[in-house]
C-alpha positions as a printed Julia matrix, in Angstrom:
397×3 Matrix{Float64}:
  -69.23   -9.55  -130.88
  -72.7    -8.17  -131.18
  -72.77   -4.66  -129.35
  -76.61   -4.82  -129.19
  -76.3    -7.78  -126.95
  -73.59   -6.25  -124.73
  -74.54   -7.38  -121.27
  -72.31   -4.61  -119.75
  -74.07   -1.71  -121.27
  -75.89    0.42  -118.69
  -79.16   -1.09  -117.72
  -78.34   -4.55  -119.36
  -78.92   -7.83  -117.65
  -80.98   -8.76  -114.5
  -78.28   -8.05  -111.91
  -75.57   -5.48  -112.7
  -71.94   -6.29  -111.79
  -71.96   -3.95  -108.85
  -74.07   -6.47  -106.85
  -71.54   -9.33  -107.33
  -69.93  -10.07  -104.01
  -72.6    -8.23  -102.04
  -74.48  -11.39  -100.8
  -73.51  -10.7    -97.2
  -75.0    -7.19   -97.16
  -78.2    -8.41   -98.83
  -78.57  -11.24   -96.41
  -78.06   -8.87   -93.4
  -80.66   -6.54   -94.64
  -83.12   -9.41   -95.04
  -82.58  -10.02   -91.26
  -83.18   -6.36   -90.52
  -86.44   -6.48   -92.48
  -87.63   -9.53   -90.52
  -86.66   -8.23   -87.11
  -88.12   -4.81   -87.52
  -91.45   -6.27   -88.89
  -91.62   -8.32   -85.76
  -91.2    -5.27   -83.58
  -87.65   -6.22   -82.36
  -85.02   -3.57   -81.89
  -82.7    -3.12   -84.91
  -80.2    -0.39   -85.9
  -80.51    1.56   -89.09
  -77.93    0.92   -91.7
  -75.18    3.19   -93.3
  -73.29    1.96   -96.25
  -69.87    3.82   -96.81
  -67.31    3.66   -99.44
  -65.53    5.43  -102.4
  -67.25    6.29  -105.56
  -67.55    3.46  -108.09
  -67.94    0.59  -105.59
  -71.7     0.14  -106.29
  -73.25    1.84  -103.25
  -76.14    3.42  -105.26
  -76.93    0.11  -107.04
  -76.85   -1.72  -103.73
  -79.13    0.9   -102.12
  -81.64    0.29  -105.04
  -81.6    -3.3   -104.56
  -82.2    -2.93  -100.79
  -85.26   -0.84  -101.66
  -86.51   -3.56  -103.96
  -86.08   -6.13  -101.26
  -88.16   -3.97   -98.86
  -90.93   -3.59  -101.55
  -91.07   -7.38  -102.1
  -91.66   -7.89   -98.37
  -94.62   -5.57   -98.51
  -92.78   -2.62   -96.97
  -93.14    1.1    -97.76
  -90.02    2.42   -99.24
  -88.85    5.74  -100.45
  -85.47    6.81  -101.86
  -83.9    10.11  -102.13
  -80.48   11.55  -103.15
  -79.19   14.27  -100.85
  -77.82   17.43  -102.48
  -75.39   19.95  -100.91
  -77.05   22.99   -99.4
  -80.5    21.66  -100.11
  -83.31   21.41   -97.62
  -84.29   17.82   -96.65
  -87.91   18.44   -96.15
  -89.09   18.42   -99.93
  -87.28   15.29  -101.11
  -87.98   13.41   -97.88
  -91.72   14.37   -98.18
  -91.68   12.92  -101.64
  -90.04    9.66  -100.54
  -92.4     9.21   -97.55
  -95.41   10.06   -99.86
  -94.19    7.04  -102.03
  -93.82    4.91   -98.95
  -97.37    5.7    -97.69
  -98.84    4.93  -101.05
  -97.07    1.55  -101.0
  -98.8     0.91   -97.53
 -102.24    2.29   -98.54
 -102.86   -0.6   -100.95
 -102.8    -3.01   -98.04
 -104.44   -0.88   -95.38
 -108.18   -1.27   -94.71
 -108.83    2.23   -93.1
 -108.66    5.04   -95.75
 -109.31    7.58   -92.99
 -106.17    6.41   -91.2
 -104.14    6.66   -94.36
 -105.5    10.13   -95.02
 -104.67   11.27   -91.53
 -101.03   10.4    -92.05
 -100.98   12.02   -95.36
 -102.36   15.18   -93.68
  -99.41   15.2    -91.26
  -96.98   14.55   -94.07
  -98.44   17.5    -95.96
  -98.08   19.64   -93.0
  -94.49   18.78   -92.68
  -93.78   19.28   -96.4
  -95.39   22.72   -96.38
  -93.01   23.88   -93.72
  -90.36   24.01   -96.46
  -91.9    27.19   -97.73
  -90.38   30.45   -96.51
  -92.77   32.2    -94.06
  -92.95   35.38   -96.13
  -93.63   33.64   -99.51
  -96.63   34.85  -101.43
  -99.36   32.31  -102.07
  -98.59   31.93  -105.79
  -94.93   31.15  -105.02
  -95.6    28.66  -102.29
  -94.58   25.1   -103.2
  -97.35   22.44  -103.02
  -96.29   18.81  -102.34
  -99.11   17.2   -104.42
 -100.77   15.48  -101.47
 -104.55   15.63  -102.14
 -105.65   15.81   -98.5
 -105.85   18.83   -96.15
 -102.72   19.53   -94.08
 -102.99   18.6    -90.44
 -102.55   21.04   -87.73
 -100.32   20.73   -84.68
  -98.43   17.67   -85.83
  -95.08   17.75   -87.49
  -95.54   21.48   -88.5
  -93.63   23.33   -85.74
  -90.92   24.37   -88.05
  -88.28   22.67   -85.96
  -87.03   19.88   -88.23
  -85.99   17.69   -85.31
  -89.37   17.77   -83.56
  -91.28   17.51   -86.73
  -89.25   14.58   -88.15
  -89.76   12.55   -84.9
  -93.5    13.14   -85.09
  -93.69   12.33   -88.9
  -91.58    9.04   -88.67
  -93.68    8.03   -85.67
  -97.03    8.45   -87.46
  -95.69    6.71   -90.72
  -94.24    3.85   -88.67
  -97.51    3.38   -86.91
  -99.33    3.14   -90.26
  -96.85    0.48   -91.33
  -97.4    -1.43   -88.05
 -101.19   -1.47   -88.76
 -100.46   -3.86   -91.73
  -97.69   -5.82   -90.14
  -94.85   -4.41   -92.18
  -92.38   -1.44   -91.98
  -91.0     1.5    -93.77
  -87.47    1.96   -95.35
  -86.14    5.48   -95.98
  -83.17    5.23   -98.19
  -80.83    8.19   -98.6
  -78.11    8.25  -101.08
  -75.16   10.74  -100.89
  -76.03   11.09   -97.15
  -72.91   13.02   -96.53
  -74.44   15.99   -98.24
  -77.42   16.2    -95.75
  -77.14   19.44   -93.89
  -75.94   19.53   -90.29
  -79.45   20.39   -88.84
  -81.01   17.69   -90.89
  -78.53   15.14   -89.89
  -79.16   15.87   -86.32
  -82.96   15.53   -86.79
  -82.45   12.21   -88.69
  -80.39   10.95   -85.68
  -82.91   12.07   -83.19
  -85.78   10.5    -85.03
  -83.9     7.19   -85.34
  -83.02    7.32   -81.76
  -86.75    7.79   -80.74
  -87.85    5.08   -83.08
  -85.28    2.56   -81.78
  -86.47    3.3    -78.22
  -90.09    2.61   -79.11
  -89.43   -0.33   -81.56
  -91.33    1.39   -84.29
  -91.05   -0.36   -87.7
  -89.02    2.25   -89.6
  -85.4     2.2    -90.55
  -83.2     4.71   -92.43
  -80.61    3.2    -94.81
  -78.0     5.69   -95.86
  -75.14    5.51   -98.35
  -72.26    7.88   -98.52
  -68.48    8.56   -98.61
  -66.05    7.1    -96.18
  -66.21   10.12   -93.82
  -70.0     9.77   -93.25
  -69.68    8.09   -89.85
  -67.62   10.95   -88.68
  -70.19   13.46   -89.74
  -72.95   11.48   -87.9
  -70.88   11.21   -84.78
  -70.28   14.93   -84.77
  -73.91   15.46   -85.03
  -75.08   13.31   -82.21
  -72.72   11.64   -79.79
  -75.1     8.6    -79.6
  -75.16    8.15   -83.36
  -72.64    5.09   -83.04
  -75.34    3.22   -81.29
  -78.1     4.11   -83.86
  -76.44    2.84   -87.08
  -74.72   -0.36   -88.26
  -71.86    0.86   -90.5
  -71.0    -1.38   -93.47
  -68.0    -0.54   -95.54
  -68.35   -1.29   -99.27
  -65.13   -1.8   -100.95
  -63.66   -3.14  -104.31
  -64.49   -6.6   -105.2
  -62.26   -9.61  -104.37
  -60.82  -11.47  -107.35
  -63.46  -14.18  -107.33
  -66.37  -11.79  -107.05
  -64.8    -9.68  -109.82
  -64.58  -12.67  -112.14
  -68.13  -13.61  -111.37
  -69.24  -10.16  -112.16
  -67.83  -10.65  -115.62
  -68.47  -14.28  -116.18
  -72.25  -14.25  -115.24
  -73.35  -11.69  -117.76
  -71.13  -13.18  -120.56
  -72.41  -16.67  -119.94
  -76.08  -15.42  -120.08
  -75.35  -14.45  -123.51
  -73.86  -17.88  -124.24
  -70.4   -16.29  -125.02
  -67.01  -16.9   -123.47
  -63.93  -15.14  -122.07
  -60.45  -16.53  -121.58
  -58.56  -16.52  -118.2
  -56.07  -14.18  -119.52
  -58.78  -11.75  -120.32
  -60.17  -11.93  -116.86
  -56.57  -11.26  -115.53
  -56.32   -8.18  -117.7
  -59.76   -6.9   -116.72
  -58.99   -7.28  -113.04
  -55.61   -5.56  -113.37
  -57.09   -2.64  -115.17
  -60.13   -2.26  -113.08
  -58.57   -2.81  -109.82
  -61.62   -4.72  -108.67
  -63.89   -1.58  -108.68
  -67.24   -2.45  -109.98
  -67.68    0.66  -112.05
  -64.41    0.19  -113.8
  -65.17   -3.52  -114.3
  -68.27   -2.59  -116.13
  -66.54    0.12  -118.18
  -63.62   -2.1   -119.35
  -65.83   -5.25  -119.81
  -68.27   -3.27  -122.04
  -65.43   -1.91  -124.2
  -63.85   -5.36  -124.46
  -67.06   -7.04  -125.57
  -67.55   -4.25  -128.23
  -63.95   -4.6   -129.48
  -63.9    -8.46  -129.57
  -64.27   -9.63  -133.23
  -65.06  -13.23  -132.17
  -66.07  -15.45  -129.25
  -64.27  -15.76  -126.76
  -63.12  -12.39  -125.59
  -59.24  -12.44  -125.22
  -56.57  -10.46  -123.33
  -55.72   -8.89  -126.68
  -59.23   -7.6   -126.99
  -59.04   -6.09  -123.53
  -55.75   -4.33  -124.56
  -57.32   -3.01  -127.81
  -60.46   -1.82  -125.91
  -58.65   -0.32  -123.04
  -58.09    3.26  -124.56
  -61.75    3.44  -125.46
  -62.77    2.54  -121.92
  -60.21    4.92  -120.51
  -61.46    7.84  -122.73
  -64.92    7.3   -121.52
  -63.85    7.17  -117.94
  -61.81   10.35  -118.41
  -64.89   12.28  -119.71
  -67.67   10.88  -117.72
  -66.22    9.61  -114.39
  -63.08   11.66  -113.73
  -63.4    14.7   -116.08
  -66.87   15.71  -114.99
  -65.67   15.9   -111.44
  -62.33   17.55  -112.05
  -64.07   20.28  -114.12
  -65.98   21.34  -111.03
  -62.7    22.38  -109.21
  -61.49   25.85  -109.38
  -57.79   26.53  -110.38
  -56.74   26.72  -106.68
  -58.51   23.49  -105.99
  -56.88   21.73  -108.96
  -53.53   22.84  -107.58
  -54.46   21.1   -104.38
  -55.62   17.99  -106.16
  -52.37   17.75  -108.19
  -50.29   18.11  -104.91
  -52.23   15.28  -103.47
  -51.71   13.11  -106.61
  -48.02   13.81  -106.66
  -47.58   12.99  -102.95
  -49.37    9.69  -103.36
  -47.73    9.01  -106.75
  -51.2     8.35  -108.2
  -51.98    5.56  -105.72
  -55.34    5.2   -103.97
  -53.84    6.34  -100.71
  -54.3     9.35   -98.27
  -51.98   12.29   -98.07
  -51.01   14.52   -95.01
  -52.45   17.97   -95.29
  -49.21   19.22   -93.77
  -47.25   17.5    -96.65
  -49.68   19.07   -99.16
  -48.96   22.55   -97.66
  -45.2    21.95   -97.91
  -45.5    20.8   -101.45
  -47.27   23.92  -102.45
  -45.06   26.24  -100.4
  -48.12   27.48   -98.4
  -49.28   27.61   -94.73
  -51.72   24.98   -94.03
  -54.33   27.54   -92.79
  -54.23   29.22   -96.16
  -55.24   26.07   -97.91
  -58.25   25.32   -95.77
  -60.81   27.1    -98.01
  -59.67   25.04  -101.01
  -59.65   21.77   -98.89
  -63.09   22.42   -97.52
  -64.48   23.39  -100.76
  -63.23   20.07  -102.39
  -64.84   18.23   -99.48
  -68.11   19.87  -100.05
  -67.88   19.01  -103.76
  -67.31   15.36  -102.96
  -63.83   15.17  -104.5
  -61.83   14.4   -101.43
  -62.71   13.34   -97.85
  -61.08   13.32   -94.54
  -61.56   10.27   -92.48
  -59.16   11.43   -89.74
  -57.59   14.75   -88.65
  -54.64   15.8    -90.82
  -55.25   13.41   -93.65
  -56.96   13.85   -96.97
  -57.77   11.39   -99.77
  -59.64   11.2   -103.04
  -63.23    9.89  -103.07
  -62.76    8.63  -106.51
  -60.52    5.47  -107.2
  -57.58    6.12  -109.54
  -58.3     9.89  -109.53
  -54.66   10.64  -108.6
  -53.44    8.7   -111.58
  -55.92   10.77  -113.74
  -54.78   13.97  -112.33
  -51.1    13.22  -112.99
  -52.05   12.45  -116.59
  -53.64   15.83  -117.14
  -51.77   18.59  -119.04
  -50.64   21.42  -116.87
C-alpha cells in the first residue's frame, strides 16, 4: 500500500489514534470551560498515566478546545531541575495575546503584560550583569510591586489573578496546560497549588490542566495537603478493544482502504491497546502490505520493523539514560515481574541484587527523576513505560 498515504505516519490524519476512546475526557473539559466562563467554581484538571497512552496529544486537544471557545491558552513542558518562571511566562504571554485580540482596552492589556514581565524578570539571578540578564520579549515596561517579590508563591497568585481578571473582561477564561508536570520543582508545585486554591476561592476564570506520570497525585498531595480538593484526577489508560479497533479503522477508511478482522486481532495483541504502540504497529503494517486489505500476515511481517523502531526511539532512548547501576536495578525489576507491566517490591529488588534496600535508594531515586520508574505507593516501584520490562529482558547483558 502507498507509504505516502500512510495515515499512521506522525502528523497524518485529522485526529491521531491517541484520541480514540477519549470522548469522556473531552466532554468533561467542555463542561469545565463552560462552568468557569460563567463564574462557577470548578477544579483544575490533572491527567495521569504511563508513557504512550496519549496524554500529550490529549493535552494538545484540550488546548485547542479552549482556543475555539475564545479562551487564552498557553502550554509548557516541565523539565527536571528547571525554573518554572520562564516557560510559564512564555505560556501566559501567549494566553494574554489570545485575549488581547478581543479586549477593547489596550491600556488594560498592557498593564497585565507589565505584571507578567515583572514576574518573568525575577528568573534572572540577582547578581547577573545587565548583558547576561534574560529578557522575556514583552514590549512594555515591567510593573513594580506586583508579582515581583521573588517569592514564587506570592508572585504566581498575583499574576494568575491579574491574567484571570483580563479574561473575565471579555467573558472567557485562561487555560494553563503543563505537560510532564511531575518534573515541576517542589517550590513551584507548592506555588501552583496555592494559586489554584486562591483562584478557586474567588471563582476567577483560570484553570491549570496538568499531565504527568501515575505518581503525580502523590507529589501534589505532599506539596499541599489541600491539593486533593483543587484537582480532578483523570487516569488515562490503554484503550479498550473497541476503541483500539476504531483508532485503526477510522484512518484506514479515510484512505478508502481495508483491514481484516484477523489483522485487527493481531494489532491489538502486539500493541496491548497502548495508543503509541497501535500507531507504530499499524504504520509498519500499512507500509508492509502489498495490497488492500491489510492482513494478519502483513502485521506479522511488519512487526519486526515496528519493534526495531520502538527499541531505538521509545525504549532505547530511555534505557541509554540509565547508568550501569541503574540498569542493574531495571533488570532486577524486569526479572521479578517477568517482563509484565506490573510493580515490584523494592525489598524484593534488594534481595534479588543481594544488597541492602538503603544502598539502592540513590539508583531508585535517580530513575524516578529520569522518568523511567515511579512509586505510587511506599515500598513498590514500576516502569513508567509499557512493555519496558520485556524490552530490558531482551537486552544483551
